[in-house]
Backbone bond lengths (Angstrom), bond angles and torsions (degrees), N, CA, C in turn:
res aa  C-N    CA-C-N  psi(-1)  N-CA   C-N-CA  omega(-1)  CA-C   N-CA-C  phi
1 M - - - 1.492 - - 1.569 104.90 -
2 S 1.294 115.63 129.17 1.471 120.60 178.94 1.522 110.10 -89.03
3 V 1.307 113.81 151.81 1.517 116.91 -178.70 1.559 105.32 -107.67
4 Q 1.220 117.47 124.84 1.456 122.70 179.71 1.546 108.64 -77.78
5 R 1.346 114.76 128.84 1.454 118.14 -178.58 1.489 108.13 -79.94
6 L 1.299 112.95 149.41 1.481 121.43 -178.29 1.557 108.05 -84.50
7 L 1.304 114.01 161.17 1.483 119.66 -176.38 1.504 111.31 -62.97
8 F 1.330 120.80 -36.88 1.424 122.78 -169.53 1.551 109.06 -105.50
9 D 1.336 121.46 21.38 1.462 122.28 177.89 1.503 112.42 -67.84
10 D 1.325 118.99 -30.24 1.417 120.09 -176.07 1.521 116.92 -85.03
11 L 1.335 117.79 -2.29 1.438 121.48 -177.78 1.526 108.78 -76.47
12 P 1.350 115.61 142.37 1.474 115.17 177.65 1.560 110.90 -70.05
13 E 1.296 111.02 147.63 1.461 117.81 -178.44 1.495 107.52 -88.81
14 T 1.307 117.75 137.26 1.492 122.40 174.90 1.553 107.96 -115.27
15 E 1.268 112.92 154.87 1.451 120.05 179.52 1.572 108.52 -76.73
16 P 1.263 116.26 141.83 1.464 115.77 178.65 1.503 109.73 -60.74
17 A 1.364 115.03 148.49 1.484 120.97 -179.84 1.528 108.37 -67.02
18 R 1.299 115.92 132.52 1.431 120.87 177.21 1.487 111.72 -94.14
19 K 1.265 118.12 149.46 1.471 121.12 177.49 1.484 108.29 -75.08
20 P 1.350 116.78 133.25 1.464 119.28 -177.83 1.504 110.75 -69.24
21 R 1.270 117.45 147.83 1.432 123.39 176.60 1.536 108.25 -74.80
22 R 1.277 113.65 143.41 1.499 118.02 177.43 1.456 107.82 -78.61
23 A 1.307 113.95 118.66 1.437 119.27 177.54 1.550 107.80 -106.57
24 R 1.271 112.86 151.42 1.492 118.67 -177.01 1.560 108.02 -92.49
25 A 1.277 116.87 16.33 1.506 118.72 -176.72 1.507 106.48 -81.58
26 A 1.305 114.15 -174.45 1.488 121.03 -175.83 1.568 110.10 -64.87
27 A 1.283 119.70 158.35 1.428 123.07 -175.54 1.564 108.82 -68.17
28 G 1.294 119.52 -36.87 1.489 124.51 -179.09 1.575 109.19 -62.09
29 A 1.322 114.74 -39.50 1.530 118.37 179.29 1.478 108.91 -69.87
30 T 1.333 117.78 -36.85 1.461 119.74 179.47 1.527 113.91 -66.24
31 A 1.346 115.08 -36.95 1.445 117.65 179.17 1.465 112.33 -67.40
32 S 1.315 119.49 -38.56 1.441 123.98 -178.30 1.549 108.40 -71.98
33 T 1.350 118.04 -35.82 1.428 121.26 179.45 1.530 109.43 -69.58
34 M 1.341 117.35 -35.91 1.457 119.07 179.61 1.485 110.13 -69.57
35 A 1.278 120.46 -39.98 1.448 125.55 -179.63 1.536 110.71 -61.53
36 A 1.301 111.30 -38.04 1.514 114.76 -178.64 1.493 109.04 -73.21
37 Q 1.310 123.03 -28.13 1.405 123.92 -175.13 1.572 113.84 -83.87
38 V 1.284 117.67 -28.35 1.436 123.07 -175.27 1.526 111.03 -83.65
39 A 1.302 120.71 124.72 1.379 124.84 178.52 1.534 108.32 -96.72
40 V 1.395 115.63 133.37 1.451 116.42 -177.31 1.548 108.16 -122.08
41 D 1.342 115.47 134.19 1.454 119.14 179.68 1.562 107.91 -72.19
42 V 1.285 115.37 157.04 1.459 120.27 -178.66 1.513 108.29 -82.42
43 V 1.364 114.63 129.98 1.444 121.26 179.60 1.510 108.06 -93.18
44 R 1.350 117.30 123.76 1.471 120.36 -173.57 1.546 112.20 -103.77
45 E 1.288 120.36 -4.47 1.480 120.80 179.59 1.561 106.14 -127.75
46 A 1.346 111.99 153.20 1.420 120.58 -176.65 1.550 110.94 -69.71
47 A 1.335 114.81 151.03 1.471 117.49 175.96 1.463 109.33 -70.81
48 P 1.316 117.80 147.30 1.448 119.40 -178.79 1.633 110.93 -70.61
49 L 1.338 111.05 138.81 1.460 113.37 -178.93 1.492 112.12 -79.54
50 P 1.310 116.60 151.16 1.502 119.39 177.00 1.538 110.91 -65.67
51 R 1.310 116.36 154.43 1.463 121.60 -175.86 1.537 114.56 -55.31
52 A 1.315 117.60 -36.42 1.441 120.24 177.84 1.492 112.03 -66.69
53 A 1.297 117.47 -39.37 1.496 122.30 178.61 1.477 110.32 -65.54
54 V 1.306 119.25 -38.42 1.475 123.30 178.79 1.525 109.08 -66.13
55 M 1.316 119.42 -43.23 1.431 122.87 177.30 1.497 113.54 -60.77
56 A 1.367 113.84 -40.75 1.496 120.64 -177.97 1.543 108.81 -68.88
57 A 1.362 115.55 -39.25 1.467 117.43 -179.58 1.544 112.63 -69.97
58 T 1.355 114.28 -32.76 1.482 117.45 177.67 1.534 110.33 -69.63
59 V 1.269 115.20 -42.93 1.494 116.34 178.97 1.507 111.64 -65.93
60 A 1.310 117.27 -35.52 1.456 119.72 -177.55 1.544 111.35 -70.65
61 T 1.358 121.06 -25.84 1.447 124.72 -175.23 1.562 112.67 -93.52
62 L 1.321 118.63 -4.09 1.430 120.58 -178.73 1.585 108.98 -70.79
63 P 1.322 117.39 134.54 1.443 118.00 178.66 1.524 110.90 -68.14
64 L 1.337 117.31 151.05 1.373 120.85 -179.77 1.506 112.17 -87.19
65 A 1.335 118.93 -26.32 1.424 122.71 179.45 1.555 109.02 -108.84
66 P 1.326 121.43 150.89 1.412 123.78 177.45 1.542 108.03 -64.79
67 P 1.310 116.59 154.34 1.462 118.51 177.86 1.538 111.50 -68.57
68 A 1.355 115.18 151.08 1.463 118.45 176.95 1.516 114.77 -61.05
69 P 1.321 118.18 144.27 1.429 118.64 -178.97 1.490 109.96 -69.36
70 P 1.359 118.09 154.85 1.462 120.48 -176.92 1.571 108.76 -67.08
71 P 1.322 115.62 154.43 1.508 117.08 -177.54 1.509 109.12 -66.43
72 P 1.338 117.63 149.92 1.426 119.69 179.98 1.502 112.63 -65.53
73 P 1.299 119.28 153.87 1.472 120.99 -178.00 1.534 106.00 -71.62
74 P 1.323 117.42 153.48 1.458 120.46 179.52 1.513 112.94 -60.63
75 A 1.288 114.57 150.64 1.507 121.12 -175.33 1.536 107.41 -66.26
76 F 1.326 117.47 147.58 1.420 123.87 178.43 1.478 109.47 -67.53
77 D 1.322 115.51 123.61 1.499 122.40 177.41 1.564 110.47 -121.44
78 P 1.310 117.37 100.26 1.419 118.44 -179.66 1.482 116.01 -60.78
79 A 1.337 117.64 -25.66 1.478 122.11 -179.29 1.521 110.72 -69.33
80 A 1.344 116.74 -19.49 1.474 121.26 -176.29 1.546 109.03 -86.87
81 L 1.325 118.75 -11.44 1.475 120.83 -177.51 1.505 109.91 -76.72
82 S 1.310 115.72 148.50 1.454 120.33 175.87 1.574 109.10 -83.23
83 N 1.292 117.76 170.98 1.507 122.32 -179.96 1.455 112.87 -58.56
84 S 1.347 115.79 -41.95 1.470 117.15 -179.61 1.543 112.03 -71.05
85 E 1.299 115.65 -32.12 1.514 117.79 176.40 1.521 110.90 -69.58
86 L 1.348 116.49 -38.90 1.435 120.01 175.39 1.496 113.36 -63.85
87 R 1.337 115.28 -43.17 1.450 120.37 -179.04 1.573 109.39 -62.30
88 A 1.333 115.82 -45.42 1.486 120.00 177.46 1.524 110.46 -60.07
89 L 1.304 116.26 -41.43 1.480 120.44 -177.69 1.547 110.99 -65.40
90 V 1.297 116.84 -38.59 1.420 121.75 -177.93 1.592 108.85 -75.71
91 Q 1.322 117.31 -37.29 1.454 120.07 177.71 1.511 111.77 -65.25
92 A 1.297 119.24 -27.57 1.409 124.17 -178.73 1.523 113.22 -76.80
93 L 1.362 114.22 -15.98 1.493 118.29 -178.90 1.545 112.27 -71.39
94 P 1.327 119.94 141.11 1.456 119.16 171.13 1.510 109.63 -69.40
95 D 1.341 115.85 162.29 1.474 122.33 -173.71 1.552 112.59 -56.65
96 Q 1.312 116.63 -44.02 1.503 119.99 -178.16 1.498 110.83 -59.27
97 R 1.374 114.69 -46.97 1.468 118.68 -178.65 1.505 111.65 -68.58
98 L 1.317 115.85 -34.24 1.478 118.95 178.69 1.516 108.92 -66.04
99 A 1.284 117.47 -42.19 1.474 121.01 179.29 1.509 111.01 -63.41
100 H 1.323 118.54 -42.80 1.447 122.66 175.95 1.532 111.82 -62.86
101 L 1.341 115.25 -42.14 1.471 118.13 177.21 1.550 113.46 -64.26
102 L 1.333 115.57 -37.66 1.453 120.97 179.27 1.560 110.28 -65.92
103 I 1.324 116.83 -44.33 1.455 118.77 177.37 1.452 115.63 -63.88
104 E 1.329 116.69 -44.71 1.468 120.35 176.13 1.503 114.12 -62.28
105 A 1.387 114.35 -40.52 1.467 119.11 179.48 1.557 109.93 -66.65
106 A 1.305 117.06 -36.63 1.498 118.23 178.85 1.504 109.03 -68.62
107 R 1.323 119.57 -42.00 1.458 120.80 177.33 1.498 115.07 -60.70
108 E 1.393 114.17 -43.78 1.451 118.41 -179.44 1.585 108.86 -70.24
109 L 1.316 117.92 -35.32 1.492 119.39 175.19 1.501 113.07 -61.92
110 K 1.368 113.64 -43.51 1.474 118.61 -179.60 1.537 108.95 -64.33
111 R 1.317 117.50 -43.30 1.497 123.47 -177.26 1.539 108.17 -62.85
112 R 1.353 118.60 -43.05 1.445 121.13 -175.65 1.545 111.48 -79.80
113 A 1.319 116.71 -35.68 1.487 118.31 -174.83 1.510 110.04 -74.91
114 A 1.334 121.06 -40.34 1.422 124.31 175.30 1.439 111.55 -126.60
115 P 1.370 118.10 86.02 1.415 120.52 -176.64 1.555 112.01 -65.90
116 D 1.322 113.94 143.16 1.482 122.09 -179.11 1.480 107.28 -72.42
117 R 1.342 117.38 144.99 1.441 123.20 178.97 1.545 112.35 -72.05
118 S 1.289 114.71 -20.16 1.504 117.20 179.20 1.518 114.23 -86.22
119 D 1.424 116.29 1.74 1.402 118.35 177.28 1.535 111.04 -66.07
120 T 1.312 116.15 136.16 1.485 116.81 179.24 1.513 109.88 -105.35
121 D 1.353 117.13 24.37 1.452 120.35 -176.52 1.568 108.30 -73.28
122 C 1.333 116.96 -32.01 1.447 119.57 -173.52 1.551 107.68 -89.32
123 E 1.315 114.33 146.64 1.460 118.96 -178.06 1.505 110.63 -89.49
124 D 1.334 118.01 150.65 1.453 125.79 173.35 1.501 112.38 58.81
125 G 1.295 120.28 28.21 1.401 124.86 178.77 1.476 116.86 68.76
126 D 1.332 118.37 17.94 1.490 120.47 177.81 1.506 108.02 -82.31
127 V 1.318 117.03 91.31 1.419 123.62 179.62 1.518 104.42 -99.08
128 P 1.368 118.68 128.08 1.412 119.61 177.52 1.556 109.59 -63.24
129 T 1.316 115.69 130.28 1.478 118.87 -176.91 1.505 112.89 -87.58
130 E 1.358 116.58 -25.89 1.469 117.90 179.11 1.522 109.83 -107.79
131 P 1.354 116.05 141.07 1.444 118.35 178.09 1.537 112.88 -71.64
132 N 1.302 115.30 161.98 1.454 118.30 178.73 1.515 111.53 -69.76
133 P 1.334 118.32 122.18 1.510 119.49 -174.56 1.520 113.15 -67.11
134 A 1.351 118.27 -31.63 1.449 120.45 179.71 1.549 109.38 -69.26
135 L 1.255 116.30 -39.55 1.498 122.05 178.46 1.551 110.41 -67.96
136 L 1.325 115.58 -40.13 1.482 117.97 177.65 1.529 110.78 -65.38
137 R 1.334 118.48 -38.61 1.427 120.43 178.44 1.548 109.65 -65.90
138 A 1.344 117.25 -38.90 1.441 119.99 179.19 1.514 111.26 -66.13
139 A 1.369 115.66 -38.09 1.459 119.25 179.56 1.577 109.86 -67.01
140 R 1.306 117.10 -41.88 1.483 119.19 175.26 1.496 112.46 -60.17
141 Q 1.341 115.92 -41.30 1.458 119.83 178.80 1.466 111.56 -64.85
142 A 1.361 118.05 -41.75 1.461 121.55 178.87 1.515 112.10 -64.40
143 V 1.370 116.76 -41.79 1.437 118.27 175.79 1.507 114.75 -64.51
144 G 1.358 116.11 -36.45 1.432 120.34 175.55 1.526 110.94 -68.41
145 E 1.296 120.27 -37.20 1.440 119.85 177.18 1.557 112.14 -63.85
146 L 1.333 114.16 -41.66 1.474 119.77 -178.28 1.504 111.52 -69.14
147 S 1.378 116.17 -39.61 1.443 118.63 -175.42 1.565 113.78 -84.72
148 G 1.333 114.04 -15.94 1.432 120.05 178.10 1.585 112.75 88.05
149 D 1.347 113.56 4.64 1.512 117.15 173.74 1.444 112.17 -87.84
150 D 1.340 114.99 147.19 1.469 119.64 178.57 1.509 107.92 -101.43
151 F 1.320 117.63 128.03 1.450 121.20 -180.00 1.524 108.97 -101.55
């Protein structure tokens, strides 16, 4: 059978403090003799502050100005969304808003894919002669999706 050791078995043992003998010497000599005879354990934590001191410390550490507001959330960037996030966003739209979004997207796609010669956006008459192939492919795919044909 094993014997379990106690938590404080390893601490050094000290002799109990003895009461000092009363000497008839001067009071100053007695005080120094008493201090030498009394053993004091080491205190490792601070003494608790009185309630008034705690209140004064709390009042002294309060900030004078309110804290700064949190930074604003980042701006919404639809290009950063994944395909599933875009699909969920479009599915959440009511029919009227989805129709408006579809019409505006088709107009913008048409404008960008085949720019009009009368556009004055380009400088020095440099009008791109060929449409953007990525936008043309997207337009064909959108037309195919709407018509039900597979391209």
